LOZA-341244 format. One record per residue (C-alpha): x, y, z; residue number from 1. Coordinates in nm, 2 decimals, always signed. Layout:
+--------+--------+--------+-----+
!     px !     py !     pz ! pos !
+--------+--------+--------+-----+
!      X !      Y !      Z ! NUM !
...
+--------+--------+--------+-----+
//
This chain:
+--------+--------+--------+-----+
!     px !     py !     pz ! pos !
+--------+--------+--------+-----+
!  +0.00 !  +0.00 !  +0.00 !   1 !
!  +0.15 !  +0.34 !  -0.11 !   2 !
!  +0.19 !  +0.61 !  +0.16 !   3 !
!  -0.06 !  +0.90 !  +0.17 !   4 !
!  -0.02 !  +1.27 !  +0.19 !   5 !
!  -0.18 !  +1.25 !  +0.53 !   6 !
!  +0.10 !  +1.03 !  +0.65 !   7 !
!  +0.36 !  +1.26 !  +0.51 !   8 !
!  +0.19 !  +1.56 !  +0.69 !   9 !
!  +0.19 !  +1.37 !  +1.02 !  10 !
!  +0.55 !  +1.26 !  +0.97 !  11 !
!  +0.67 !  +1.62 !  +0.90 !  12 !
!  +0.48 !  +1.75 !  +1.20 !  13 !
!  +0.64 !  +1.49 !  +1.43 !  14 !
!  +0.99 !  +1.56 !  +1.29 !  15 !
!  +0.95 !  +1.93 !  +1.36 !  16 !
!  +0.79 !  +1.89 !  +1.70 !  17 !
!  +1.02 !  +1.62 !  +1.81 !  18 !
!  +0.74 !  +1.42 !  +1.97 !  19 !
!  +0.41 !  +1.26 !  +1.90 !  20 !
!  +0.25 !  +1.48 !  +2.16 !  21 !
!  +0.38 !  +1.80 !  +2.00 !  22 !
!  +0.27 !  +1.69 !  +1.65 !  23 !
!  -0.08 !  +1.60 !  +1.77 !  24 !
!  -0.11 !  +1.94 !  +1.94 !  25 !
!  +0.00 !  +2.12 !  +1.62 !  26 !
!  -0.24 !  +1.92 !  +1.40 !  27 !
!  -0.53 !  +1.92 !  +1.65 !  28 !
!  -0.57 !  +1.54 !  +1.63 !  29 !
!  -0.52 !  +1.25 !  +1.86 !  30 !
!  -0.17 !  +1.11 !  +1.95 !  31 !
!  -0.28 !  +0.77 !  +1.83 !  32 !
!  -0.35 !  +0.90 !  +1.48 !  33 !
!  +0.00 !  +1.04 !  +1.46 !  34 !
!  +0.16 !  +0.72 !  +1.59 !  35 !
!  -0.04 !  +0.50 !  +1.35 !  36 !
!  +0.04 !  +0.72 !  +1.05 !  37 !
!  +0.41 !  +0.71 !  +1.12 !  38 !
!  +0.42 !  +0.33 !  +1.18 !  39 !
!  +0.23 !  +0.28 !  +0.85 !  40 !
!  +0.47 !  +0.51 !  +0.67 !  41 !
!  +0.77 !  +0.32 !  +0.81 !  42 !
!  +0.62 !  -0.01 !  +0.71 !  43 !
!  +0.56 !  +0.12 !  +0.36 !  44 !
!  +0.91 !  +0.25 !  +0.32 !  45 !
!  +1.07 !  -0.04 !  +0.50 !  46 !
!  +1.29 !  +0.18 !  +0.72 !  47 !
!  +1.29 !  +0.34 !  +1.06 !  48 !
!  +1.22 !  +0.71 !  +1.05 !  49 !
!  +1.25 !  +0.78 !  +1.43 !  50 !
!  +1.43 !  +0.64 !  +1.73 !  51 !
!  +1.17 !  +0.63 !  +2.01 !  52 !
!  +1.31 !  +0.76 !  +2.34 !  53 !
!  +1.16 !  +0.85 !  +2.67 !  54 !
!  +1.19 !  +1.23 !  +2.60 !  55 !
!  +1.04 !  +1.21 !  +2.25 !  56 !
!  +1.14 !  +1.12 !  +1.90 !  57 !
!  +1.49 !  +1.14 !  +1.75 !  58 !
!  +1.48 !  +1.14 !  +1.37 !  59 !
!  +1.72 !  +0.88 !  +1.22 !  60 !
!  +1.97 !  +0.96 !  +0.94 !  61 !
!  +1.74 !  +0.80 !  +0.68 !  62 !
!  +1.45 !  +0.97 !  +0.84 !  63 !
!  +1.62 !  +1.31 !  +0.79 !  64 !
!  +1.69 !  +1.23 !  +0.42 !  65 !
!  +1.32 !  +1.13 !  +0.37 !  66 !
!  +1.21 !  +1.44 !  +0.55 !  67 !
!  +1.35 !  +1.65 !  +0.26 !  68 !
!  +1.15 !  +1.44 !  +0.01 !  69 !
!  +0.83 !  +1.46 !  +0.22 !  70 !
!  +0.85 !  +1.84 !  +0.24 !  71 !
!  +0.91 !  +1.86 !  -0.13 !  72 !
!  +0.61 !  +1.64 !  -0.21 !  73 !
!  +0.38 !  +1.85 !  +0.01 !  74 !
!  +0.51 !  +2.17 !  -0.14 !  75 !
!  +0.45 !  +2.03 !  -0.50 !  76 !
!  +0.10 !  +1.94 !  -0.42 !  77 !
!  +0.03 !  +2.28 !  -0.26 !  78 !
!  +0.19 !  +2.45 !  -0.57 !  79 !
!  -0.03 !  +2.25 !  -0.81 !  80 !
!  -0.34 !  +2.37 !  -0.62 !  81 !
!  -0.22 !  +2.72 !  -0.63 !  82 !
!  -0.14 !  +2.71 !  -1.00 !  83 !
!  -0.49 !  +2.60 !  -1.09 !  84 !
!  -0.65 !  +2.83 !  -0.85 !  85 !
!  -0.45 !  +3.14 !  -0.95 !  86 !
!  -0.40 !  +3.04 !  -1.31 !  87 !
!  -0.55 !  +3.37 !  -1.43 !  88 !
!  -0.28 !  +3.56 !  -1.24 !  89 !
!  +0.01 !  +3.36 !  -1.38 !  90 !
!  +0.08 !  +3.63 !  -1.64 !  91 !
!  +0.43 !  +3.76 !  -1.71 !  92 !
!  +0.56 !  +4.01 !  -1.46 !  93 !
!  +0.86 !  +4.12 !  -1.26 !  94 !
!  +0.95 !  +4.07 !  -0.89 !  95 !
!  +1.23 !  +4.24 !  -0.71 !  96 !
!  +1.30 !  +4.03 !  -0.40 !  97 !
!  +1.54 !  +4.08 !  -0.12 !  98 !
!  +1.68 !  +3.82 !  +0.12 !  99 !
!  +1.94 !  +3.80 !  +0.39 ! 100 !
!  +2.22 !  +3.54 !  +0.38 ! 101 !
!  +2.10 !  +3.33 !  +0.68 ! 102 !
!  +1.74 !  +3.32 !  +0.56 ! 103 !
!  +1.86 !  +3.24 !  +0.20 ! 104 !
!  +2.02 !  +2.92 !  +0.32 ! 105 !
!  +1.74 !  +2.79 !  +0.54 ! 106 !
!  +1.41 !  +2.94 !  +0.43 ! 107 !
!  +1.42 !  +3.08 !  +0.08 ! 108 !
!  +1.47 !  +2.77 !  -0.12 ! 109 !
!  +1.13 !  +2.61 !  -0.04 ! 110 !
!  +0.95 !  +2.94 !  -0.09 ! 111 !
!  +1.12 !  +3.02 !  -0.42 ! 112 !
!  +1.08 !  +2.67 !  -0.57 ! 113 !
!  +0.71 !  +2.69 !  -0.49 ! 114 !
!  +0.67 !  +3.03 !  -0.65 ! 115 !
!  +0.87 !  +2.94 !  -0.96 ! 116 !
!  +0.65 !  +2.64 !  -1.03 ! 117 !
!  +0.33 !  +2.83 !  -0.98 ! 118 !
!  +0.44 !  +3.15 !  -1.17 ! 119 !
!  +0.71 !  +3.05 !  -1.42 ! 120 !
!  +0.67 !  +3.35 !  -1.64 ! 121 !
!  +0.76 !  +3.61 !  -1.37 ! 122 !
!  +1.10 !  +3.75 !  -1.41 ! 123 !
!  +1.28 !  +3.74 !  -1.07 ! 124 !
!  +1.55 !  +3.97 !  -0.95 ! 125 !
!  +1.70 !  +3.86 !  -0.62 ! 126 !
!  +1.92 !  +4.08 !  -0.40 ! 127 !
!  +2.11 !  +3.92 !  -0.11 ! 128 !
!  +2.23 !  +4.17 !  +0.15 ! 129 !
!  +2.21 !  +4.26 !  +0.52 ! 130 !
!  +1.88 !  +4.34 !  +0.68 ! 131 !
!  +1.94 !  +4.71 !  +0.73 ! 132 !
!  +2.02 !  +4.76 !  +0.36 ! 133 !
!  +1.72 !  +4.56 !  +0.24 ! 134 !
!  +1.50 !  +4.77 !  +0.46 ! 135 !
!  +1.65 !  +5.08 !  +0.30 ! 136 !
!  +1.57 !  +4.94 !  -0.05 ! 137 !
!  +1.22 !  +4.85 !  +0.05 ! 138 !
!  +1.14 !  +5.20 !  +0.18 ! 139 !
!  +1.29 !  +5.35 !  -0.14 ! 140 !
!  +1.07 !  +5.13 !  -0.36 ! 141 !
!  +1.37 !  +4.94 !  -0.51 ! 142 !
!  +1.25 !  +4.61 !  -0.38 ! 143 !
!  +0.89 !  +4.47 !  -0.38 ! 144 !
!  +0.93 !  +4.22 !  -0.09 ! 145 !
!  +1.21 !  +4.09 !  +0.13 ! 146 !
!  +1.25 !  +3.77 !  +0.32 ! 147 !
!  +1.44 !  +3.84 !  +0.64 ! 148 !
!  +1.46 !  +3.83 !  +1.01 ! 149 !
!  +1.15 !  +4.03 !  +1.10 ! 150 !
!  +1.25 !  +4.06 !  +1.47 ! 151 !
!  +1.53 !  +4.29 !  +1.35 ! 152 !
!  +1.31 !  +4.52 !  +1.14 ! 153 !
!  +1.35 !  +4.87 !  +1.29 ! 154 !
!  +1.11 !  +5.10 !  +1.10 ! 155 !
!  +0.77 !  +4.94 !  +1.16 ! 156 !
!  +0.60 !  +5.27 !  +1.06 ! 157 !
!  +0.74 !  +5.25 !  +0.70 ! 158 !
!  +0.73 !  +4.87 !  +0.66 ! 159 !
!  +0.46 !  +4.61 !  +0.67 ! 160 !
!  +0.59 !  +4.30 !  +0.84 ! 161 !
!  +0.45 !  +3.95 !  +0.85 ! 162 !
!  +0.62 !  +3.69 !  +1.06 ! 163 !
!  +0.60 !  +3.33 !  +0.94 ! 164 !
!  +0.85 !  +3.15 !  +1.16 ! 165 !
!  +0.92 !  +3.19 !  +1.53 ! 166 !
!  +1.24 !  +3.01 !  +1.61 ! 167 !
!  +1.35 !  +2.96 !  +1.98 ! 168 !
!  +1.71 !  +2.92 !  +2.09 ! 169 !
!  +1.82 !  +2.57 !  +2.18 ! 170 !
!  +2.15 !  +2.42 !  +2.32 ! 171 !
!  +2.36 !  +2.22 !  +2.07 ! 172 !
!  +2.59 !  +1.95 !  +2.20 ! 173 !
!  +2.78 !  +1.65 !  +2.07 ! 174 !
!  +2.64 !  +1.30 !  +2.11 ! 175 !
!  +2.71 !  +1.16 !  +2.46 ! 176 !
!  +2.77 !  +1.49 !  +2.63 ! 177 !
!  +2.70 !  +1.48 !  +3.01 ! 178 !
!  +2.42 !  +1.74 !  +2.98 ! 179 !
!  +2.24 !  +1.52 !  +2.72 ! 180 !
!  +2.08 !  +1.33 !  +3.00 ! 181 !
!  +1.86 !  +1.63 !  +3.08 ! 182 !
!  +1.56 !  +1.74 !  +2.88 ! 183 !
!  +1.61 !  +2.10 !  +2.97 ! 184 !
!  +1.93 !  +2.28 !  +3.07 ! 185 !
!  +1.95 !  +2.57 !  +3.31 ! 186 !
!  +2.16 !  +2.86 !  +3.21 ! 187 !
!  +2.37 !  +2.83 !  +3.53 ! 188 !
!  +2.48 !  +2.48 !  +3.41 ! 189 !
!  +2.66 !  +2.63 !  +3.12 ! 190 !
!  +2.91 !  +2.81 !  +3.34 ! 191 !
!  +3.26 !  +2.70 !  +3.25 ! 192 !
!  +3.15 !  +2.52 !  +2.94 ! 193 !
!  +3.34 !  +2.62 !  +2.62 ! 194 !
!  +3.10 !  +2.79 !  +2.37 ! 195 !
!  +3.10 !  +2.82 !  +2.00 ! 196 !
!  +2.96 !  +3.16 !  +1.89 ! 197 !
!  +2.80 !  +3.23 !  +1.55 ! 198 !
!  +2.88 !  +3.58 !  +1.44 ! 199 !
!  +2.60 !  +3.66 !  +1.19 ! 200 !
!  +2.46 !  +4.01 !  +1.15 ! 201 !
!  +2.10 !  +3.89 !  +1.12 ! 202 !
!  +2.09 !  +3.74 !  +1.47 ! 203 !
!  +2.34 !  +3.97 !  +1.63 ! 204 !
!  +2.09 !  +4.16 !  +1.84 ! 205 !
!  +1.92 !  +3.84 !  +1.96 ! 206 !
!  +2.26 !  +3.68 !  +2.04 ! 207 !
!  +2.36 !  +3.99 !  +2.23 ! 208 !
!  +2.04 !  +3.97 !  +2.44 ! 209 !
!  +2.10 !  +3.60 !  +2.49 ! 210 !
!  +2.45 !  +3.65 !  +2.61 ! 211 !
!  +2.32 !  +3.92 !  +2.85 ! 212 !
!  +2.08 !  +3.67 !  +3.00 ! 213 !
!  +2.36 !  +3.43 !  +3.09 ! 214 !
!  +2.44 !  +3.43 !  +3.46 ! 215 !
!  +2.81 !  +3.44 !  +3.39 ! 216 !
!  +3.01 !  +3.56 !  +3.09 ! 217 !
!  +3.04 !  +3.26 !  +2.85 ! 218 !
!  +3.38 !  +3.11 !  +2.78 ! 219 !
!  +3.39 !  +3.15 !  +2.40 ! 220 !
!  +3.62 !  +2.89 !  +2.25 ! 221 !
!  +3.56 !  +2.99 !  +1.89 ! 222 !
!  +3.38 !  +3.26 !  +1.69 ! 223 !
!  +3.28 !  +3.20 !  +1.33 ! 224 !
!  +3.04 !  +3.33 !  +1.07 ! 225 !
!  +2.98 !  +2.98 !  +0.93 ! 226 !
!  +2.69 !  +2.77 !  +1.06 ! 227 !
!  +2.85 !  +2.46 !  +0.91 ! 228 !
!  +3.17 !  +2.54 !  +1.11 ! 229 !
!  +2.96 !  +2.56 !  +1.43 ! 230 !
!  +2.80 !  +2.22 !  +1.34 ! 231 !
!  +3.14 !  +2.05 !  +1.29 ! 232 !
!  +3.30 !  +2.21 !  +1.60 ! 233 !
!  +3.00 !  +2.11 !  +1.82 ! 234 !
!  +2.98 !  +1.76 !  +1.68 ! 235 !
!  +3.35 !  +1.69 !  +1.75 ! 236 !
!  +3.33 !  +1.82 !  +2.11 ! 237 !
!  +3.51 !  +2.16 !  +2.07 ! 238 !
!  +3.23 !  +2.33 !  +2.25 ! 239 !
!  +2.85 !  +2.39 !  +2.29 ! 240 !
!  +2.64 !  +2.64 !  +2.10 ! 241 !
!  +2.31 !  +2.82 !  +2.17 ! 242 !
!  +2.14 !  +2.88 !  +1.83 ! 243 !
!  +1.80 !  +2.93 !  +1.68 ! 244 !
!  +1.63 !  +2.59 !  +1.60 ! 245 !
!  +1.58 !  +2.74 !  +1.25 ! 246 !
!  +1.94 !  +2.65 !  +1.16 ! 247 !
!  +1.96 !  +2.31 !  +1.34 ! 248 !
!  +2.04 !  +2.00 !  +1.14 ! 249 !
!  +2.11 !  +1.68 !  +1.33 ! 250 !
!  +2.43 !  +1.59 !  +1.14 ! 251 !
!  +2.76 !  +1.77 !  +1.06 ! 252 !
!  +2.91 !  +1.76 !  +0.71 ! 253 !
!  +3.14 !  +1.48 !  +0.85 ! 254 !
!  +2.83 !  +1.28 !  +0.95 ! 255 !
!  +2.87 !  +1.33 !  +1.32 ! 256 !
!  +2.55 !  +1.36 !  +1.53 ! 257 !
!  +2.44 !  +1.68 !  +1.70 ! 258 !
!  +2.19 !  +1.68 !  +1.98 ! 259 !
!  +1.98 !  +1.97 !  +2.11 ! 260 !
!  +1.81 !  +2.04 !  +2.44 ! 261 !
!  +1.58 !  +2.32 !  +2.56 ! 262 !
!  +1.73 !  +2.59 !  +2.77 ! 263 !
!  +1.52 !  +2.71 !  +3.06 ! 264 !
!  +1.49 !  +3.08 !  +3.12 ! 265 !
!  +1.35 !  +3.39 !  +2.94 ! 266 !
!  +1.54 !  +3.36 !  +2.61 ! 267 !
!  +1.49 !  +3.57 !  +2.29 ! 268 !
!  +1.35 !  +3.42 !  +1.97 ! 269 !
!  +1.44 !  +3.47 !  +1.61 ! 270 !
!  +1.14 !  +3.56 !  +1.39 ! 271 !
!  +1.16 !  +3.52 !  +1.01 ! 272 !
!  +0.91 !  +3.64 !  +0.76 ! 273 !
!  +0.82 !  +3.90 !  +0.50 ! 274 !
!  +0.84 !  +4.28 !  +0.47 ! 275 !
!  +0.72 !  +4.53 !  +0.22 ! 276 !
!  +0.66 !  +4.90 !  +0.20 ! 277 !
!  +0.37 !  +5.01 !  +0.41 ! 278 !
!  +0.09 !  +5.18 !  +0.22 ! 279 !
!  +0.22 !  +5.08 !  -0.12 ! 280 !
!  -0.01 !  +4.84 !  -0.32 ! 281 !
!  +0.16 !  +4.51 !  -0.39 ! 282 !
!  +0.19 !  +4.42 !  -0.76 ! 283 !
!  +0.04 !  +4.09 !  -0.87 ! 284 !
!  +0.38 !  +3.91 !  -0.87 ! 285 !
!  +0.45 !  +4.04 !  -0.52 ! 286 !
!  +0.11 !  +3.95 !  -0.39 ! 287 !
!  +0.14 !  +3.60 !  -0.53 ! 288 !
!  +0.49 !  +3.57 !  -0.37 ! 289 !
!  +0.34 !  +3.65 !  -0.03 ! 290 !
!  +0.08 !  +3.38 !  -0.08 ! 291 !
!  +0.34 !  +3.13 !  -0.19 ! 292 !
!  +0.56 !  +3.21 !  +0.11 ! 293 !
!  +0.26 !  +3.16 !  +0.35 ! 294 !
!  +0.18 !  +2.83 !  +0.18 ! 295 !
!  +0.54 !  +2.70 !  +0.18 ! 296 !
!  +0.59 !  +2.77 !  +0.55 ! 297 !
!  +0.25 !  +2.62 !  +0.64 ! 298 !
!  +0.34 !  +2.30 !  +0.45 ! 299 !
!  +0.66 !  +2.27 !  +0.66 ! 300 !
+--------+--------+--------+-----+
//
């Protein structure tokens, strides 16, 4: 029996929530429905998608690979529906789009592929730069829409902002770290631990607020602008990192496992979404891009 879209939706929800309970809450269904759907999907594929643990679900290496396919399938189905529903609007046009580097690597690809499939005749011009400059271009009318960290948008009077993703900070650690036995880590327990710090402009303000929340000044072992470098350093035991769950992937490029845990305390979040000039009517290509972005994030 072939797997169903419903099973894929439940699997993606469980992978993102990290537990059957969390997936059931997001989907507003029973936990047994999620469990049965995942088991049926595993039977159909002939592989184990999750390791069942007392604290929840840990996605397996093969499960992580299948997750990319599942998201793509759901996005394709949603795009097909959009294309038929909005076929009359699929005329040629032009869209000037801005994006920040961090968002480009972790959010834009799904949105952009969905939009291109639905509106292949639209000419796209994409500008990648820092958030402040993109806001300047939006206010000046040089960009139609930008995909960026909305929690860092400064001029809310001039820009319309729609947040699509709220990403909490979590603690990254190597497999087998002593703190991995706990489901939640208190900030005080990080005292004396070597930390890997990601120096990226987009989350600089949130990171600064996070550092200020620590009871003691962190012992920074390494600073880098590369998320992949953070992954490798954490996975090999060079230090711990506190980063938004948005950029988390369970494996380093070398294939080493990275675990995450919640951090107790009042920590900032990173919000990602769309911005456009307030009061200016959106063109049809820009309006359709906003819809595609909303649909792509919802399907995740």
